[in-house]
C-alpha positions in Angstrom: 2.7 -40.2 42.8 1.7 -40.2 39.3 -1.1 -38.4 37.8 -2.5 -38.7 34.1 -4.9 -36.8 32.2 -5.3 -38.9 28.8 -4.6 -42.5 27.8 -4.5 -41.5 23.9 -1.0 -43.0 22.4 0.8 -39.9 21.4 3.1 -38.9 18.6 5.8 -37.4 20.7 6.6 -37.3 24.2 8.0 -34.5 26.0 10.0 -35.3 28.7 10.5 -32.2 31.2 12.9 -33.0 34.3 12.3 -30.3 37.3 14.4 -29.8 40.0 13.8 -26.2 42.5 12.6 -24.2 39.6 9.2 -23.4 40.7 10.1 -19.8 39.7 10.0 -20.8 35.9 8.1 -24.7 35.9 4.9 -22.7 35.0 6.0 -20.6 32.0 7.9 -23.3 30.6 4.4 -25.4 31.1 2.3 -22.8 29.9 4.6 -22.5 26.5 2.8 -26.0 25.7 -1.0 -24.7 25.2 0.4 -22.8 22.5 1.2 -25.8 20.4 -0.2 -25.9 16.7 -0.1 -29.5 16.9 -3.4 -30.6 18.3 -2.8 -31.7 22.0 -4.1 -35.7 21.6 -0.7 -35.9 19.5 2.0 -35.1 22.4 1.8 -35.6 25.9 4.0 -33.6 28.1 5.9 -36.2 30.7 6.5 -34.3 34.1 9.5 -35.7 36.1 9.8 -33.7 39.9 13.2 -34.6 40.9 12.4 -34.8 44.5 12.0 -30.8 44.6 12.1 -29.5 48.1 10.2 -26.0 47.5 6.3 -25.8 46.5 7.6 -27.2 42.5 4.8 -30.4 43.4 1.9 -28.1 44.1 2.6 -26.0 41.2 2.7 -29.1 38.9 -0.5 -30.7 40.4 -2.9 -27.6 40.1 -1.4 -26.5 36.6 -2.8 -30.3 35.4 -5.7 -29.8 37.4 -6.8 -26.2 35.2 -5.5 -27.9 32.2 -7.4 -31.0 31.4 -6.8 -30.9 27.7 -3.3 -31.4 28.0 -2.1 -35.1 28.1 0.0 -35.4 30.8 2.1 -37.8 33.3 3.2 -36.0 36.2 6.0 -38.2 38.7 7.8 -37.9 41.4 11.2 -39.5 40.8 12.7 -39.7 43.9 16.3 -40.9 43.5 18.3 -37.7 43.1 20.1 -36.7 40.0 19.1 -35.2 36.3 19.7 -38.7 34.6 17.6 -40.8 37.1 14.9 -38.1 35.8 15.7 -38.5 32.4 15.8 -42.3 32.3 12.4 -42.1 34.4 10.8 -40.0 31.5 12.1 -42.7 29.0 10.2 -45.7 31.2 7.4 -43.2 31.3 6.8 -42.4 28.1 4.7 -43.6 25.3 5.4 -42.1 21.9 8.3 -43.4 19.2 9.6 -39.7 19.7 11.2 -38.6 22.7 12.3 -35.2 23.1 14.0 -33.1 26.3 13.9 -29.8 27.1 14.7 -27.6 30.6 12.4 -26.4 32.9 13.6 -23.4 32.3 13.2 -23.2 28.6 10.0 -22.6 26.7 9.2 -23.9 23.8 7.8 -22.5 20.3 4.5 -22.6 19.0 5.7 -24.8 16.4 7.9 -26.7 18.4 5.7 -30.4 18.2 4.8 -29.7 14.7 8.3 -29.1 13.6 9.5 -32.1 15.3 7.1 -34.8 14.1 7.9 -33.5 10.8 11.1 -33.5 10.4 11.7 -37.3 11.7 8.8 -38.5 9.3 10.8 -37.1 6.2 14.2 -38.1 7.9 13.5 -41.6 8.3 17.4 -42.5 9.1 17.8 -40.0 11.3 17.8 -40.9 15.0 18.5 -38.0 17.0 18.4 -34.2 16.4 19.4 -31.0 18.7 17.5 -27.7 18.0 18.4 -24.2 17.9 18.0 -23.5 21.7 17.9 -19.0 21.7 18.9 -17.9 25.4 16.9 -15.2 27.3 20.0 -13.5 29.6 18.2 -12.2 33.2 20.2 -9.1 33.3 18.4 -8.6 29.9 22.0 -8.7 28.0 24.6 -10.6 27.0 27.7 -10.4 29.7 31.1 -9.0 28.5 32.8 -12.1 28.7 30.5 -14.3 26.3 32.1 -15.5 23.3 30.7 -18.2 21.2 33.0 -21.0 22.3 31.3 -20.7 25.9 28.0 -20.2 24.6 26.7 -23.9 25.3 27.8 -23.5 29.0 24.6 -21.2 29.1 22.9 -24.3 27.2 22.6 -22.4 24.1 22.8 -23.4 20.6 22.5 -22.0 17.6 23.8 -23.5 14.3 22.8 -21.4 11.6 19.6 -21.9 9.8 20.5 -25.1 7.6 19.6 -28.6 8.3 22.9 -29.8 9.0 24.8 -33.4 10.6 26.3 -32.5 13.9 30.3 -32.6 13.6 32.0 -35.1 15.1 32.9 -33.5 18.9 29.5 -31.5 19.1 26.5 -32.9 20.1 22.5 -31.6 20.7 22.2 -29.7 23.8 19.9 -30.8 26.8 17.9 -28.0 26.9 16.2 -29.2 23.4 17.0 -32.6 22.4 15.2 -35.3 20.5 15.5 -39.0 20.8 13.8 -41.9 18.4 12.5 -44.5 21.5 14.9 -47.2 19.8 18.0 -45.7 20.6 17.7 -46.5 23.9 16.9 -49.6 23.5 19.8 -50.1 21.4 22.1 -48.3 23.2 21.1 -47.9 26.8 19.7 -44.8 28.6 21.5 -42.4 30.6 24.7 -43.3 32.1 23.4 -42.9 36.1 27.2 -41.8 37.3 26.9 -38.8 35.5 24.9 -35.7 35.0 23.9 -33.2 37.8 22.3 -34.4 41.3 20.7 -31.3 43.0 22.2 -28.2 42.9 25.7 -30.0 41.5 27.3 -29.0 38.0 28.4 -32.1 36.9 26.9 -33.1 33.6 28.4 -35.4 30.3 25.4 -37.5 30.2 24.3 -35.9 27.2 27.4 -36.1 25.3 28.4 -40.0 26.9 24.5 -41.4 25.2 25.9 -39.3 21.7 29.3 -40.9 21.9 27.6 -44.5 22.4 25.6 -44.1 19.4 28.0 -43.0 17.3 29.9 -46.0 18.0 27.1 -47.7 16.3 26.6 -44.9 13.2 24.1 -43.6 14.6 22.8 -40.3 13.0 22.3 -36.8 14.6 21.3 -33.9 13.0 21.1 -30.2 14.0 17.5 -28.8 13.1 16.8 -25.2 13.2 13.4 -24.8 12.7 12.8 -26.9 16.4 13.5 -24.0 18.7 13.1 -23.0 22.5 14.2 -19.9 24.0 16.3 -20.5 27.7 16.4 -18.6 30.5 20.0 -17.5 31.8 19.7 -16.4 35.3 22.3 -13.8 36.8 24.0 -16.2 39.0 24.9 -18.2 35.4 26.7 -14.5 35.1 28.8 -14.7 37.4 32.6 -16.3 37.4 32.0 -18.5 40.4 29.8 -20.4 38.6 31.8 -20.2 35.6 34.4 -21.9 37.3 32.4 -24.5 38.8 31.1 -25.7 35.3 34.6 -25.8 34.1 35.2 -28.4 36.9 32.3 -30.0 36.7 32.9 -30.3 33.1 36.4 -32.0 34.0 34.9 -34.3 36.3 32.6 -35.3 34.1 35.0 -35.9 31.8 36.8 -38.3 34.1 33.9 -40.2 35.3 33.3 -40.9 32.0 36.8 -42.1 30.8 37.8 -43.9 33.8 36.2 -46.7 32.1 37.5 -47.2 29.0 41.0 -47.7 29.3 44.3 -45.6 28.2 43.5 -45.5 24.9 40.3 -42.8 26.0 42.8 -41.5 28.2 45.5 -40.5 25.5 42.7 -39.6 23.6 41.6 -37.0 25.9 45.0 -35.8 26.9 45.5 -35.1 23.2 42.1 -33.4 22.6 42.9 -31.2 26.1 46.3 -30.2 24.3 44.7 -29.0 21.2 41.8 -26.7 22.7 44.6 -25.5 24.9 46.5 -24.9 21.6 43.2 -23.5 20.5 42.3 -21.0 23.6 45.8 -19.9 23.0 45.4 -18.1 19.2 41.7 -17.5 21.0 43.1 -15.0 23.9 45.7 -13.4 21.4 42.9 -12.8 18.8 40.4 -11.2 21.6 43.1 -9.1 23.2 44.4 -7.3 20.3 40.8 -6.7 19.4 40.4 -5.1 23.1 38.3 -8.0 24.2 40.9 -9.1 27.1 38.0 -10.5 29.4 36.8 -12.8 26.5 40.2 -14.2 25.8 41.0 -14.9 29.6 37.7 -15.8 30.7 38.4 -18.4 27.7 41.8 -19.1 29.3 40.6 -19.6 33.1 37.7 -22.1 32.0 39.9 -24.1 30.3 42.0 -24.2 33.3 39.2 -25.1 35.3 37.9 -28.3 33.4 41.5 -29.4 33.4 41.2 -29.2 37.3 38.3 -30.9 37.2 40.1 -33.7 34.9 42.9 -34.3 36.6 41.6 -33.8 40.1 37.7 -34.2 39.9 35.7 -31.8 42.1 37.9 -32.0 45.1 38.5 -28.8 47.0 
């Protein structure tokens, strides 16, 4: 199924991949109705990744009630976030392609700020924006620390435009690529990323890793902002465990084809992270915040478990 509401060539394509998020998808789509950028200058590429709930019904109804928005709606039957993202790239018409999560909501100047940045920084290939967490429980969990914030798909690197340091990369809840990047280095690796309710990842990191090998330029832009819902289930330790194992498993998949040099580099990186975790554990413990340090240690263990044996029980 494919639905289009406008054939004008936009400046920006926003890819929203959704799976079983009937609870949030309408709020996501409604956030585009308040954009300060004229509607004909951006498009929404809405990719339903075979949702078994009533997402399809909600999306079709929203499109019919908002004919002024430029929306392309497709259903991607290959299960997996990377399949959905790659379908979004294929359907996109603009030279700039943004990705946001289906439980994230854009600020009114989101589109305008993206276009203005890329117009001013012609050499930049990719940007990641600020992602503000909104906890459904009403407060940040006691175990949360800045070092685990990315697990919630949240990111805040300050108020200045800066280049992403080595080892850091834009998060999928708010990242924007020049389309030519995909023509140069390829699209998302479909062996990585989430499938259905699974928690594997690594697809975003893998793409940035490939881009850096080509000397790509990746920046953090603080005025490109989305708010991201953090469901209460994400605050449970079982979810953090699954995330840790998923991260490790994804890294295992990512490096298995790159030979002994990459494997050695990953081992050294893990040893460094264990050392840093030990320091942080001590620091939080003497600050009377034992739960923060203990959660960091457990997460590091779960990542290592996934790296060594995958997601086997």
